[in-house]
C-alpha positions in Angstrom: -11.7 -39.8 29.0 -14.7 -40.4 26.8 -14.7 -43.5 24.5 -16.5 -43.0 21.2 -18.0 -45.5 18.9 -15.5 -47.0 16.4 -18.2 -47.5 13.8 -19.9 -44.2 13.2 -23.5 -44.1 12.2 -25.5 -41.3 10.8 -26.9 -39.3 13.7 -30.6 -39.4 14.8 -30.9 -36.1 16.6 -33.3 -33.8 14.7 -31.0 -30.8 15.2 -28.4 -32.6 13.0 -30.8 -33.1 10.0 -29.8 -30.8 7.2 -29.2 -31.0 3.5 -25.4 -30.7 3.1 -23.1 -29.5 0.3 -19.6 -30.7 1.0 -17.0 -28.5 -0.8 -13.3 -28.6 -1.4 -11.2 -26.1 -3.5 -7.6 -26.1 -4.7 -6.3 -22.6 -5.2 -3.4 -20.7 -6.7 -2.5 -19.3 -3.3 -3.9 -18.5 0.2 -5.4 -15.1 -0.2 -9.1 -14.9 -1.3 -9.5 -12.0 -3.7 -5.9 -12.1 -4.8 -5.6 -15.8 -5.6 -8.1 -17.9 -7.6 -9.8 -21.3 -7.5 -8.2 -23.9 -9.8 -10.2 -26.9 -8.9 -13.6 -27.3 -7.3 -15.5 -30.4 -6.1 -19.0 -30.6 -4.5 -20.8 -33.6 -3.1 -24.4 -33.2 -1.8 -26.0 -35.3 0.9 -29.6 -35.4 2.2 -30.5 -35.1 5.9 -30.0 -38.9 6.3 -26.5 -39.0 4.8 -27.5 -40.3 1.4 -25.6 -38.9 -1.6 -27.8 -36.8 -3.9 -25.3 -35.2 -6.3 -21.7 -34.8 -7.2 -19.8 -32.3 -9.3 -16.1 -31.6 -9.9 -14.1 -29.6 -12.4 -10.8 -27.9 -13.1 -11.0 -24.2 -13.6 -9.0 -21.8 -15.8 -8.2 -19.0 -13.5 -6.6 -16.7 -16.1 -3.5 -16.3 -13.9 -0.4 -18.2 -12.7 -1.6 -21.4 -10.9 0.9 -20.9 -8.1 2.5 -23.9 -6.2 2.2 -26.6 -8.8 4.4 -28.9 -6.7 1.5 -29.0 -4.1 -1.6 -29.3 -6.3 -0.1 -30.6 -9.6 -2.3 -28.2 -11.7 -0.1 -26.9 -14.4 -1.1 -24.1 -16.9 -1.3 -26.7 -19.6 -3.8 -28.8 -17.6 -5.9 -25.7 -16.9 -5.8 -24.1 -20.3 -8.9 -25.9 -21.7 -10.9 -25.9 -18.4 -14.0 -23.7 -18.0 -13.9 -20.4 -16.2 -15.8 -19.9 -13.0 -18.3 -17.7 -14.8 -19.2 -20.6 -17.0 -20.0 -23.0 -14.1 -21.3 -20.5 -11.6 -25.0 -21.3 -12.2 -24.5 -25.0 -11.7 -22.4 -24.4 -8.6 -25.1 -22.0 -7.2 -27.8 -24.6 -7.7 -25.8 -27.2 -5.8 -25.1 -24.9 -2.9 -28.5 -23.2 -2.6 -30.6 -24.2 0.4 -27.9 -26.5 1.8 -25.4 -26.1 4.6 -21.9 -25.7 3.2 -19.4 -28.1 4.8 -15.6 -27.9 4.4 -12.5 -28.6 6.5 -11.3 -25.1 7.5 -14.6 -23.8 6.0 -13.8 -20.1 6.1 -11.0 -20.7 3.6 -13.3 -22.4 1.1 -16.3 -20.1 1.7 -14.2 -16.9 1.2 -12.7 -18.2 -2.0 -16.1 -19.1 -3.4 -17.5 -15.7 -2.2 -14.8 -13.9 -4.1 -15.3 -16.1 -7.2 -19.0 -15.3 -7.2 -18.2 -11.6 -6.7 -16.0 -11.7 -9.8 -19.1 -12.7 -11.8 -21.2 -10.0 -10.0 -23.1 -12.4 -7.8 -22.9 -13.8 -4.3 -22.4 -17.3 -2.9 -25.9 -18.7 -2.2 -25.1 -20.2 1.3 -26.9 -19.2 4.4 -25.0 -21.4 6.9 -21.8 -23.3 6.9 -20.2 -26.0 9.1 -16.4 -26.4 9.6 -15.4 -30.0 10.3 -12.1 -28.7 11.8 -14.1 -26.6 14.3 -16.5 -29.4 14.9 -13.6 -31.8 15.8 -12.0 -29.2 18.0 -15.3 -29.4 20.0 -15.4 -33.2 19.8 -11.7 -33.6 20.9 -10.9 -37.0 19.3 -7.8 -38.8 20.5 -5.7 -37.9 17.4 -2.2 -36.4 17.2 -3.7 -33.5 15.2 -6.9 -32.5 13.3 -5.6 -32.5 9.8 -7.8 -34.0 7.1 -5.6 -37.1 6.6 -5.4 -37.7 10.3 -9.1 -37.5 10.9 -9.7 -39.7 7.8 -7.6 -42.4 9.4 -9.3 -41.9 12.8 -12.8 -42.3 11.3 -11.8 -45.1 9.0 -11.9 -43.3 5.7 -9.4 -44.1 3.0 -7.6 -41.1 1.5 -6.2 -41.8 -1.9 -4.8 -38.6 -3.2 -4.2 -35.5 -0.9 -4.7 -32.1 -2.4 -7.1 -33.5 -5.0 -10.5 -31.7 -4.7 -12.5 -34.7 -5.8 -10.9 -37.1 -3.5 -10.8 -34.6 -0.6 -14.5 -34.0 -0.8 -15.1 -37.8 -0.8 -12.9 -38.1 2.3 -14.8 -35.2 3.8 -18.1 -37.1 3.6 -16.7 -39.9 5.7 -15.2 -37.4 8.2 -18.6 -35.6 8.5 -20.3 -38.9 9.2 -17.8 -39.8 11.9 -17.8 -36.3 13.4 -21.6 -36.0 13.6 -21.8 -39.4 15.3 -19.1 -38.4 17.8 -20.8 -35.1 18.5 -24.2 -36.8 19.0 -22.7 -39.1 21.7 -21.5 -36.0 23.5 -24.7 -34.0 23.0 -22.9 -31.2 21.3 -24.7 -28.4 19.4 -23.3 -28.2 15.9 -21.2 -25.1 15.4 -23.3 -23.9 12.4 -22.3 -20.4 11.4 -24.7 -18.0 9.7 -23.5 -16.6 6.4 -25.8 -13.8 5.3 -25.6 -13.0 1.6 -22.8 -10.5 0.9 -21.9 -8.5 -2.2 -19.1 -6.4 -0.6 -16.2 -8.8 -1.5 -13.7 -6.8 -3.4 -10.5 -7.8 -5.2 -7.4 -7.9 -3.0 -5.6 -4.6 -3.1 -2.4 -4.8 -1.2 -0.9 -1.9 0.8 2.5 -1.0 -0.6 5.0 -1.9 2.2 7.6 0.7 3.1 11.1 -0.5 3.2 12.4 2.2 5.6 12.2 2.9 9.3 10.2 5.8 10.6 12.7 8.6 11.3 10.2 10.6 13.3 8.4 13.9 12.8 8.8 16.4 10.0 10.4 19.5 11.5 9.6 23.1 10.6 11.7 24.0 7.6 13.1 20.4 7.4 13.0 17.8 4.6 10.9 14.7 4.2 12.9 11.5 4.9 12.2 8.1 3.5 10.2 6.1 6.0 8.2 9.0 7.4 4.5 8.2 8.0 2.3 10.6 6.2 -1.5 10.9 6.2 -3.6 12.9 3.8 -7.0 14.3 4.7 -9.6 16.5 3.0 -9.8 17.7 -0.6 -6.6 18.0 -2.7 -5.9 19.6 -6.1 -3.8 16.7 -7.3 -5.9 13.5 -7.1 -5.5 11.4 -3.9 -4.3 8.4 -5.9 -1.6 10.4 -7.6 -0.4 11.9 -4.4 -0.2 8.5 -2.7 1.6 7.0 -5.7 4.2 9.7 -5.9 4.7 9.5 -2.1 5.2 5.7 -2.1 7.6 6.0 -5.0 9.7 8.5 -3.0 9.9 6.0 -0.1 7.3 7.4 2.3 4.9 5.3 4.4 1.4 6.4 3.5 -1.1 5.9 6.3 -4.9 5.9 6.3 -5.1 7.1 9.9 -3.3 9.3 12.4 -1.4 8.2 15.5 1.4 9.4 17.8 3.8 7.9 15.3 2.6 10.0 12.3 5.3 12.2 10.8 3.1 14.7 9.1 -0.5 15.3 8.0 -1.2 16.8 4.5 -4.2 19.1 4.5 -5.5 22.2 2.8 -7.9 23.0 5.6 -6.3 22.5 9.0 -9.4 24.0 10.7 -11.9 21.5 9.3 -12.1 19.7 12.6 -12.1 16.2 11.2 -11.2 13.2 13.4 -7.8 12.9 11.7 -7.0 16.6 12.2 -8.2 16.6 15.8 -6.1 13.5 16.6 -3.1 15.1 14.9 -3.5 18.3 17.0 -3.8 16.2 20.2 -0.6 14.3 19.3 1.3 17.4 18.1 1.7 16.1 14.6 2.7 18.9 12.2 0.4 20.0 9.3 1.7 20.7 5.9 -0.4 22.1 3.0 -0.4 20.5 -0.5 1.8 22.9 -2.4 4.5 22.7 0.4 4.2 18.9 0.4 4.6 18.7 -3.4 7.7 20.8 -3.1 9.2 18.6 -0.4 8.4 15.5 -2.4 11.0 16.7 -5.0 13.9 16.2 -2.5 13.1 13.4 -0.1 16.2 12.5 1.9 17.5 8.9 2.1 16.2 6.8 5.0 17.4 3.7 7.0 16.2 0.4 5.6 14.3 -1.9 7.9 16.2 -5.1 7.1 14.8 -8.5 7.7 13.8 -9.9 11.1 15.5 -13.2 11.7 13.6 -15.7 13.9 15.4 -18.0 16.3 14.5 -21.5 17.1 13.5 -22.3 20.6 12.5 -25.6 22.2 8.8 -25.9 23.1 8.7 -27.9 26.3 7.0 -27.3 29.6 10.4 -26.2 30.9 10.1 -23.1 28.7 7.1 -22.0 30.7 7.5 -19.3 33.2 5.0 -17.4 35.4 6.1 -13.8 35.0 3.2 -11.3 35.5 1.8 -9.8 32.4 3.3 -6.5 31.3 1.1 -3.5 32.1 -0.8 -2.0 29.2 -0.7 1.8 29.1 -3.6 4.2 28.7 -6.3 1.7 29.5 -8.6 2.8 32.4 -10.7 0.7 34.7 -8.3 -2.2 34.8 -9.3 -5.3 36.9 -7.4 -8.4 37.9 -9.0 -11.6 36.6 -10.9 -13.7 39.0 -8.6 -16.8 38.5 -5.2 -15.5 39.4 -2.3 -17.9 39.2 -2.5 -20.4 42.1 0.5 -20.9 44.3 2.9 -23.3 42.8 2.5 -26.8 44.1 4.6 -30.0 43.9 1.3 -32.1 43.7 0.8 -32.7 40.0 -1.5 -35.7 40.5 -3.9 -34.6 37.7 -1.2 -34.3 35.0 -2.6 -35.4 31.7 -6.2 -35.1 32.8 -8.8 -32.7 31.5 -11.4 -31.3 33.9 -14.8 -29.8 33.3 -16.3 -27.7 36.1 -20.1 -27.4 36.3 -22.2 -25.1 38.5 -21.1 -22.8 41.3 -20.8 -19.0 41.2 -18.5 -17.4 38.8 -15.8 -17.0 41.4 -16.3 -20.6 42.7 -16.0 -22.1 39.2 -13.0 -20.0 38.5 -11.3 -21.1 41.7 -12.0 -24.7 40.9 -10.5 -24.5 37.4 -7.4 -22.7 38.8 -7.0 -25.5 41.4 -7.3 -28.2 38.7 -4.6 -26.5 36.6 -2.3 -26.1 39.6 -2.6 -29.9 40.0 -1.4 -30.4 36.4 -4.8 -30.8 34.6 -6.1 -28.6 31.8 -9.6 -27.0 32.3 -12.3 -27.6 29.7 -15.1 -25.2 28.9 -17.2 -27.7 26.9 -17.8 -31.4 27.2 -15.6 -33.3 24.7 -14.0 -36.7 24.1 -10.9 -35.5 25.9 -12.6 -34.7 29.2 -11.6 -37.2 31.9 -13.2 -35.8 35.0 -16.2 -33.6 35.9 -16.3 -31.4 39.1 -19.9 -30.6 40.1 -20.4 -27.5 42.2 -23.7 -26.4 43.8 -26.3 -26.1 41.0 -24.2 -28.1 38.5 -26.6 -31.1 38.9 -29.1 -29.2 36.7 -26.6 -28.6 33.9 -28.0 -30.0 30.6 -24.8 -31.9 30.0 -25.1 -34.0 33.1 -27.3 -36.7 31.5 -24.6 -37.2 28.8 -21.9 -37.3 31.4 -23.7 -40.0 33.3 -24.3 -42.0 30.1 -20.6 -41.7 29.1 -19.5 -43.0 32.5 -17.2 -40.1 33.3 -15.7 -39.7 36.7 -17.8 -37.1 38.6 -16.6 -35.4 41.8 -17.6 -32.7 44.2 -15.4 -29.7 45.0 -13.6 -31.5 47.8 -11.9 -33.8 45.3 -9.7 -31.0 44.2 -8.3 -30.6 47.7 -7.1 -34.3 47.8 -7.7 -35.8 44.4 -7.8 -39.6 44.0 -7.6 -40.8 40.4 -8.0 -44.0 38.5 -6.0 -44.7 35.3 -7.6 -43.2 32.3 -8.8 -45.8 29.7 -6.8 -46.0 26.6 -8.9 -44.7 23.7 -9.7 -47.0 20.8 -6.7 -47.1 18.4 -7.0 -45.9 14.8 -4.8 -46.0 11.8 -3.8 -42.4 12.7 -2.4 -43.6 16.0 -2.9 -41.7 19.3 -0.6 -39.7 21.4 -1.0 -37.7 24.6 -1.9 -34.0 24.6 1.6 -32.4 24.8 0.3 -28.8 24.9 1.8 -26.7 27.6 -0.9 -25.6 30.1 -0.5 -22.0 30.9 -1.8 -20.2 34.0 -2.6 -16.5 33.8 0.6 -14.5 33.1 2.6 -17.6 32.0 4.9 -17.3 28.9 6.1 -19.8 26.4 8.7 -19.4 23.6 7.4 -20.0 20.1 9.4 -21.9 17.5 10.5 -20.7 14.1 7.9 -18.3 12.8 8.0 -19.5 9.2 4.5 -20.8 9.6 1.8 -18.5 10.8 0.6 -18.9 14.4 -3.0 -19.0 15.4 -4.5 -18.2 18.8 -8.1 -19.5 19.0 -10.6 -18.5 21.7 -13.5 -20.8 22.6 -16.3 -20.4 25.1 -19.2 -22.3 26.4 -21.7 -23.5 23.7 -24.7 -22.3 25.6 -23.5 -18.7 25.9 -26.3 -16.4 25.0 -24.4 -13.1 24.4 -22.2 -12.3 21.5 -18.4 -12.3 22.0 -16.1 -10.6 19.5 -12.4 -11.5 19.3 -10.1 -8.6 18.0 -6.4 -8.0 17.6 -4.1 -5.0 17.8 -0.7 -5.0 16.1 1.2 -2.4 18.3 4.6 -0.8 18.3 7.2 -0.3 21.1 4.9 2.4 22.6 1.9 0.0 22.7 0.1 2.0 20.0 -1.1 0.9 16.6 0.9 2.5 13.8 -2.3 3.0 11.9 -6.0 2.1 12.2 -5.5 -0.8 9.8 -3.4 -2.4 12.6 -6.7 -3.0 14.4 -8.2 -6.2 13.2 -11.9 -6.9 14.1 -15.2 -8.1 12.7 -15.5 -5.0 10.5 -12.0 -5.3 9.1 -11.0 -8.9 9.6 -7.7 -8.8 7.8 -4.7 -6.4 7.8 -4.1 -5.0 4.3 -0.8 -6.9 4.0 -2.3 -10.2 5.3 0.0 -10.5 8.3 -2.8 -10.5 10.9 -6.3 -11.9 10.2 -9.4 -12.9 12.1 -11.2 -16.1 11.5 -14.7 -17.3 12.7 -15.3 -21.0 12.7 -18.4 -21.2 14.8 -20.8 -19.3 17.1 -18.5 -19.9 20.1 -15.0 -19.9 18.5 -12.9 -17.2 16.8 -9.2 -17.1 16.1 -6.5 -14.6 15.2 -3.7 -15.8 12.9 -0.4 -13.8 12.8 2.3 -14.4 10.2 5.1 -13.5 12.6 7.9 -13.7 10.0 6.3 -11.1 7.8 5.3 -8.6 10.5 7.1 -5.3 10.1 9.9 -4.7 12.6 8.0 -1.8 14.0 5.4 -4.2 15.3 6.5 -5.4 18.7 3.4 -7.1 19.9 0.1 -8.6 18.7 -2.5 -8.1 21.4 -5.5 -10.5 21.2 -8.6 -9.5 23.1 -12.3 -10.4 23.5 -15.2 -8.0 23.9 -18.8 -8.6 24.8 -21.6 -6.8 22.8 -24.3 -5.0 24.7 -24.7 -4.9 28.5 -23.6 -8.4 29.3 -20.3 -9.1 31.1 -17.9 -12.0 31.3 -19.8 -13.4 34.3 -22.5 -14.2 31.7 -19.9 -15.9 29.5 -17.8 -17.8 32.0 -14.3 -19.1 31.1 -12.7 -18.7 27.7 -10.2 -21.3 26.6 -7.3 -20.2 24.3 -5.1 -22.5 22.3 -2.0 -21.6 20.2 -1.3 -23.7 17.1 1.3 -23.5 14.4 -0.4 -24.4 11.1 -4.0 -25.4 10.1 -5.2 -28.5 12.0 -1.9 -28.8 14.0 -1.9 -30.0 17.6 -2.0 -27.1 20.1 1.4 -26.0 21.4 -0.1 -24.3 24.4 -3.5 -23.8 26.0 -5.0 -21.7 28.8 -8.4 -21.3 30.4 -9.1 -17.7 31.5 -11.8 -16.4 33.8 -12.5 -12.6 33.9 -14.1 -11.0 36.9 -17.8 -10.4 37.1 -18.2 -6.9 35.8 -15.8 -6.9 32.9 -16.9 -6.3 29.2 -13.5 -6.6 27.5 -10.5 -8.8 28.3 -7.0 -9.2 27.0 -6.7 -12.9 26.3 -3.1 -13.3 25.1 -0.3 -11.5 23.3 2.4 -12.5 20.9 5.5 -10.4 21.4 9.1 -10.2 20.3 11.8 -11.4 22.6 15.2 -10.8 21.0 15.2 -12.4 17.6 12.3 -14.7 18.5 8.7 -14.5 19.6 6.8 -15.5 22.8 3.2 -16.1 23.7 1.8 -14.8 27.0 -1.6 -15.9 28.5 -2.9 -12.6 29.9 -6.5 -12.8 31.2 -6.7 -9.1 32.1 -10.2 -7.6 32.1 -11.7 -4.1 31.9 -15.1 -2.7 32.7 -15.3 -0.5 29.5 -16.3 -1.5 26.0 -14.4 -2.3 22.8 -14.3 1.4 21.7 -12.5 2.5 24.8 -10.1 -0.5 24.6 -9.3 0.4 21.0 -8.7 4.1 21.8 -6.3 3.0 24.5 -4.2 1.4 21.8 -4.3 4.5 19.6 -7.1 3.5 17.2 -9.1 6.5 15.8 -12.6 5.3 16.7 -15.5 7.3 15.3 -18.4 8.1 17.7 
């Protein structure tokens, strides 16, 4: 295990020299575009860590300030504060030409982007750095990666949590410590490009339907509350009015067509649009506008969905099983991952250790990682402070990380070590005010399942791959029903639509080699039985060019991982199912899948019922 300096200094690597704008916002809620910024603090640093500017203010959002018990910002305190429009020029000047830094940076960046959009402008930031993502790469010996915990670890005094001005001061100390730790490990900073965007729009929620889908509209039959209805083509009554009247009647209005659609409203069934072609293929009935308006006058009562109740389950290694992953229907060219689950062994001599494998062919490296996991270790994809052992396969001596590994004094082994490992006690990491505790995350092999605890807090499944990966990897999610099909195209969450309209599933990007899917399991409709999380490679590259992908499951921002798995696809695959969250009785489970396919993302999406345009 790597020991890092207890007295962090500003780094000297040229790649770490940037002008920084450290940002913290307090908000009226958690949804950018719907909620507003109540308090903003910015602290600027030069490339050597010297403070060059500071700004903080309360803001009058013109709306309910939300959870006052958390941030303490009452309407009375905010009444005389400036609006964002009044301070936007000053904020823009502080952010311009600097790297934005925040803890959970996508949250702060998205809120600022929406605030600038409200005043018909855009956030003047070209790159950002998330200190949460940076510390996930560093892997400090802390119980979690929350702001207060990292502050204690890096020796920064936190005076007032959820106060923007104090939080940004604390963030400056965390940045210093994080950069120093990253430099010792030779890590590339996870800087994320943020090209100027003007397409941020106010949050417009989809009206949820309270009724179960009763099935298809029959010839001569009545509409029933809960039926899924799609409208396509020109209509005499405005589309907005048709949708509003349908929602008021208890119908579930969809923007796409699937096998679960009850009816399609169209005045031109022969138009040949994608929706009409899909409806014809699925046998979905067509109904013209006059008939639909008549049926709207006498919609029959439906069955209410009710509320899903989540059960509590204990998260311990005993809850892990190794059942094979459930087959996914309608997905061609399926391949078994290279690192299949190893035969169970009583030898757990590497329990608590973290092993990084360098060199070897794709299959050799995958086999070595699988062997390490079978012996009780977890497999790393990047060098971090949590790595205790390095296995060097043929060619691994030339890996750029070897010089750092030697300097850090890590245990280095050849492949034979995994056949009969001998270990020395791991050194205890330097203590901090936060305290240290061992990694208690369950290590899952391919196909393993773990019960998730109460779903009142959203669960996040993050995927991380090797920092030197040259091809682009996109993480996506499908919220599917009992037939393994998306109820509508909005149930496909990807880089072009990174959030479900109701906010229950969303995609986050924290760095060039890390993306995450967050699912609010408690709020998912009962018709959603499973959230499938996948990765796709852009262009002609395959997973042999990427190598292993590590997934972690956490409950809450900055929390310690509940489970982790390292997955290796076979050499020719371009898409891979990483994991799935699925209902089990009244609770939820996580399965590590690692199932790859030779086809691209479009074919994967079509297999789940997404209407993908050519």
